[in-house]
Steps between C-alpha positions, in 0.01 A plus 500: 500500500340390173163576344341370180325777309172443306689479171718219639806714561690416818566817698799462731666757721876494515676690775842633402703641789668822396678577830664208678688600814613148593833538321568830671404360840725199452784729399444710812498189719828396339645843575383469862656155532827630353500801732430277800780262407747784444400664829564176687842455339602863563374480859703188572814654347461835678434343841785255455746775410390758756371293795708189430227262613350240268213426737399867492497484121271199502272661758461828309466348154233262630276800570461583132308197366296478821397866479405466133294188582314683777440791263340272239280347773386849604432591135285189468303577816438867413426436132794695357567399140851398402549762234824676405453789742423268792800278433726803466401597854650175625820557304533851644451374856771234478772746607302602809441135590875441496556811714269368771691173516844662497416740783355226719764238425795736534384611845446140610851402384647806671328432833594133492864600451484740796311262732672332792551124512238446774228700325240289323494549124120502489496799735767678295308450175178618664664819631668563162167460320319733740777757466452555125145367466331832571722685252436243227124505569492881489685509168253259339191670644624837374531362148156338510337818632652692210287284267169600663431780247546244221229279651250786477549548125208423272456460128789415271760626746372271771495197270856577393671572832296310760638153406859625535429660838316191623764248395785708639311542827437125512870436440603746772255354752624151414862607548430655839309192617787277392765730649326526838341158548680248278856624459593509876390139571679375188806705603500320833524162329768626261709691755410300810791268449837667505750356256854531628754628250875464561674823600740483204207485260334796677818709472550424132133555425499835678814612317351391166174681576673831568711476184223393265211714628561794259542259209180320603301825494629578151412150379151528647447830318620354171277195545199723561574695183538181295176353635316826431616499137419131458 
């Protein structure tokens, strides 16, 4: 705003920002994107080496961006600001999101392998999901309940820790919704069609898996250390 004083002097207010958090927020978003990308890559590698199923890798890694998207939608609806503490809650919850997918997918793959030829795959996937669904739901609810004291905080402590508790709770709820209601139907489309593999390939693959499993675990550990230092 401008104002002309009686002596003809033009009075003008100039606002100079002294604390700009946009650079820090953008840096935090970049860190979150990097962490999400690295989690997806590590998840695909771990599932490929230990479960030996590329479709399982795609199914589990697909949970990560979808859970983060649902978390941002919940933050928008509940008015949670995207500050550093709030975004760090999402980064912390990424490991738990992967755990939900691995538990559900591994049990589905296991039950499909044990199912008889005349048993419908949709029924097998439904039973496998019900079998571990209650355990997965209990684990998430236990974690969310542990944040209840944080939600009662007031003053500076509440402003500092509430966003982290809210965003992590949003991420956990998103992961459980995806694991229980989205992952099984998608698993049916991915695993519904059985791809026949020649017996010779199965034998060689099984022999290679047994010989390289210890080396794979060592490589995974080294990769985690390198990514942590990077």
